[in-house]
Structure formats: C-alpha cells, structure tokens
N, C-alpha and C positions, 0 to 999 in steps of 0.2 A: 504493500500500500504506500502510495506517495505521501510523504509527510511534509507539509509546508506550514505547520503550526508556528514554528519559530520565525517564519518569514512574514507573518501577518503585518507587522509594523515596520518592516524594513523595505528598502527599495532595491530592485534588481539583484536580489540574492540568487544563489545558484538554483534554489528551488523555484523561484519566480521565473528565471530564464528557461528552465526546463519546461515549466508549464506553458510559457509563451510559445516555445518551439513546438510543443504538442498541438496547440491550436492552429498555428500556422501550417503545420504539416497536414493535419487531418481535416481542418475546416477552411484553410486558405484565408484565415482571418487573424489579424494581430490585435489582441485586446488592448483597449485604452484604459478601462477601469477594471483592473485585474481582480479586484474584490468581487465583482459580479460573477466571474468565472470560477473563483474559489467557492463561492456560495453554491454555484450550479453543481459542484462536485461533492457537496456536503450532505450526507444522508442524515435523516433525523435521529438515527440511532447514535450518532456521534455528537450532533449539535446539542442533544439533551444533556450531554455530560461535560460540555465545555462552555463556560460563560462567554457571551459575546459572539457566538457562532450561530448563524441562521441556517436552517435546513433548505434544501433545494425545492421544496414542495411548491412554493409560490411561483418560482421561475419555471417549474415543470408545467404548472397550469397555463402560464402565459405561452410557453413554447409549444404546447400541444395545440393551442388555438392558431398560433402563427404557422406552424407546420401544416395544419389542415388546409389553411388558405393557400400556401405555396404549392402543395401537392395538387390541390383542386385546380389551380391555374395551370400548372404543368400538364395535367392530364387533359384539361379542356382544350389546350392548344395542340397537344400531341395526337389526340384522337377526335378530330372534328366530326366524324360520322357516327360516333357511338352515343347511345342514349344515357340518360341520367342513372339508370340502374346499373349499367356496366361500369360507368365511371365511379359510382359510389362503391361498388364492390372492389374495384382495383385500388381505389384510394384507401379503403379499409385494410387491404393487404400491406400496402406500403407503410402505413403509420401504425401497424400492429406491433405489439410488444415483441413478437417473434422476430419481425424484420428489423426493428430498431435495436433490439438486443443483439441481433446478429451483427449489425453494423458496428455497435459498440465493442463487441468482441473482436472484430477485425481491427479496430483502432487500438485495441488493448486499453480500453477506457478504464477497466477495473484497476489498473495500476495507479490511477490518479484519483479514484473515488475514496472519500473518507467515510468509513463505516465501521461499526463494531463487528469484528470478525467472529467474536464469540457467539453472536446471535445467529439464529437459524434464518438466513436470508438467501433468496435466490439471486445469485450474482447477475444473471442475464436480465432480470427485472430491474435491478439497480442500474445496469448499464443503459437500458431503454429509457428509464426515468431521467437519468443524468443527461442523456442525449437531448431529450426534450428541454431540459433545464438550460442546456448550453444554447439551444436555439433561442430561448427566451433571453439569455444573457447577451447574445449577439444583437438581438433586436433592440434591447435597451441601450446597448453600447454604440451601435452603428446605424440603427434604423432598418426598416423593412427591406429596402433594396440590398443592403449588405447581407442580410440573411438569405434572401433569394439567390444572390450571386454565389454565396457559400454552398447552399444546398444544390443548386443547378449544376454549377461548374466544378465543384469539388466532391461533395458527398455522393451525389447521384452518379457522377461520371466514374468514380472509383469503386463505390461500394454497392450500387443498386443494379442487380441483374434483372432488368424488366422482362426480358425474354423468358427467364426461368419462372418469374411470377405469373406470367400469362399462361405458360404451359402447365403450371401446377395450380390451377384456379381452385380456391378454397370454397367449399360449400358449407357454410356455417351450420345450417340446419342438419345436414347429413352428419357432420362432425359431432353435433350435440346429441343426435340419436345414437350414434356409436358409443359416445361417452356414457349416456344414460343406461344403455343396455349392458355395457361392461360393468357398471356399478349397480346394476339391478334396481334402477330407479324408474318410477312412473313418470312419463313425460307427456305433457299436454299443452296444446296451443289454444288460447282463447281469444276470439275477436272481441275487443273492447268497444270499438267504435268504428263507424264508417259514415263518411259524409262527403259532400261536394264543396270544395273551396275554389272559387274562381273558375268553375267549370271543370275542375279536375277532382277525381275521386281520391280520398285519403283514407287509409286504413290504419288502425292501431291494434297491435297484437301484444299479448303478454304470455310469457312462458310460465308454466306451473310444473314444479318438480315435487312429486309426492304431495300434491295438492297445495303446495306453498308457492306464492308468486316470486318470480325472479326478474329476468330481463324483459324490457319493453322495447317495441320497435314500431316505426310507422313508415308508410310509403304509398306510392301510387297504385300498388297492387298488394294483394294479400301475400304473395310470394316475397316481395321486397320487405314487407313489414315483418314476416316470419324470419327472414334472414337477419334483419337488424336485431330482432328480439333474441335470436339464437346467439348472435355475436356478443351482445351485452351479457347474456347468461354465461357464456364461456369465459368472458373476462371476469365476471363476478366469482366464478369457480376457479380462477387462476389458470385456465387452460389456454389462454391467449396471451 
C-alpha cells in the first residue's frame, strides 16, 4: 500500500512525485490540487482512524455522475444508428464495477489506495470506487473537458476493449436467474406501474427475492425495465 501520510503537509516529497507520475501515466493528467487526488484514494476504513482525512465517498458520487455523462456522449457519437436500449445496456457494461475494477487492476491502482488491510474488503470494488473518485477529482481540479480528454484519449484508448464488451453482451436478467437458482432463491418480477409520458410508454418493475423487494428499474418496455431492475438487484447483492 502506498503511504503518503507523512507527505500531507509537505511539498513535492518523493511520495507526492510518485503519485503525480501515476496520474500522468494512467490518466494523462497532472494534478494541480494534489489533496483532491489523495482524498480520491482514501477509503473510509482508513479515514475513520486518522484525524483530518476524508474518505473518497463524496468524490466517488461526483465521479460516477460525470463518468455516466462522458460515456453516454461517447456512445451517442460512436453508435449513431443504435437505439436508447442498446446504448443504455452498453453504457451499463462500461461503468460497471467489473469493468472499472478491471481497469483499476490494470493500472495497479491498489498500490496507491489507503485502506485497512485487516478488514475483509474486496480489492476490485475498492479499485472501481477509487477510479470513480479520481474522475471526480479531475473534474474539480481541471473541469469537464479535462476529464473527457483523460477518459477518451487515455483511459479508453489503453484500457477499454469495446470489441470484447460487444461480443460478450451481458444479460442482467439471465444472470440474476442463474444466481437465484444457484442459491435456491425464489425470484419474481412485479410490474409496479405503466403509463404514457409525452406519448411514450414507461414501465416500472421491481424484483422480489423470497418475497422481499430489491432492485427497481424503468424503461420504454417491460424488457428494459426488467433488465434495469435485475442490474440494480445484482449490484445490491454484490454480484456486479
């Protein structure tokens, strides 16, 4: 684990320089306010033990939203003939914990994350969360165009195998069925609402496992709504 505790109040320490090199190499971005990027790499398991340290949860929230917008614009331009359902499904794959965690692993992001090793944590999840937090840090440090340039020309170019994602299309509903059968759980989809908004039908579906409510989803068809509800359920179960 990369340790920069002793460099918090110093300028251009060896730890700081190593951290800066990491962001230049992997994101094509040189931090101006390094404290934002240190926060992006700080998990709550360690921030709770050190006074004055903030966890990366708020930056993760921000980065998640920014990344969604960047990926949506990227796919909208790259696939002009595809419909909303296809673009939504592909975006979900790109921003999934599996994909982001895999990118973080390739970057060796775990070597820079501050977390309590004694705790039972899934390192791939920490890497995915930290990746989103870094996106949030770049946005605050350099603005939206800086993030988009980093994601388009550096992260996607080096780490995103779009062809592989397209070839191995994920069906969240099928995956949820397989998971429920494997764990001998009763799975049910319930239609909560259907109505017309501006001439377009909207459906809302909820997943019930052993008669308990879990993920919800909505869309222009029951199929899209069920896929969204299945994805949210899998995320709640830690399967995505």
